N, C-alpha and C positions, 0 to 999 in steps of 0.2 A: 410897573413896566418900563418907564423910562430910566429909572436907576440901574435897573439891570442891563438895558442896549447900553449904558452909557458905561458899564462895567464891561462890557464886550469891548466896547470901543477904546477903553483906557488898556486892556490886554492886548488888543490888535495894534494899537499906537507905541506900545513897549515891545511887541515883536519888530516892530519896522525901527525904531530905535536901536535895538540890539543886533540886528542885520547891518544897518548902518556903520555901526561901531567896531563890529568884526570883519564888515568890509574894508572900512579904511585902515582899520589897522592889518591887516592881509595885504592890503596895497602898500603900506608904509613899510610892511617886512619885506616884501620881495622889492622894493624899491632900495633897499640895502645891499642886496644882491644883485643891482643891475652892474652888467661888466660895462654900459658905457655912458653916454651923458646924454643920449637920445633916449635910451632905455629907461632910465631914470626917471628923466621929465614926463613921458607917457603913463610911466607908474605913478606916478607923484599928483600928475590929473586927474587919474582914475580913482584916486584917494580922495582928492576934493570934491569930485562928482560925490561919491558917498557922501562927504560931508554936508555938503549943500542942497542933495535933494533927499535924503533920510536923516540925517542925523539932528540937523538942526529944527527941521518941520517937526519931527516926531518929538523932539525934547519938549518943545510948545506944545504938542497934542498931547500928549503924557501929562504934563501938568494941568493945562485945560480939562481933561476929561476926568484925572483923578480928582481935581477939588470940587468939580461939578457933581461927580457921582456919590462925594461923601457930603456935600449938600444938601443934594437929593435926600439923601438916604437920614438925615438927619445925626450924621455925625458930626462931633465938635472937631473943626479944622484946627484949631489951635489946642486940642488938647486938655492939658491940665490948667493953661489959662485961661479955659472956657469953664472949667470945674470939673472936668471931667477924670475920672480915675485911672483912666488909660489914656494913651496918647495913640490913635488910630494910626500915624505915620508906621510905627514901630512894630 
């Protein structure tokens, strides 16, 4: 039950991370097309908001939930370094 829940949380964290990355990229792409300095500044600030509220926290959440889910399922986190035949990351 807990490993499955962590798997779902991991997937949701990945969705949050991807949303932040795409949002930040869209803001920065639109900033390149800004006709004046004020518009450029506002679009860059919006990209920074995506970075600080989604990308950074979601990156940590993806790593943490992924490692915990793998550990609870008994998957070797270090793959072949722990004697496994397959690397779970790949």
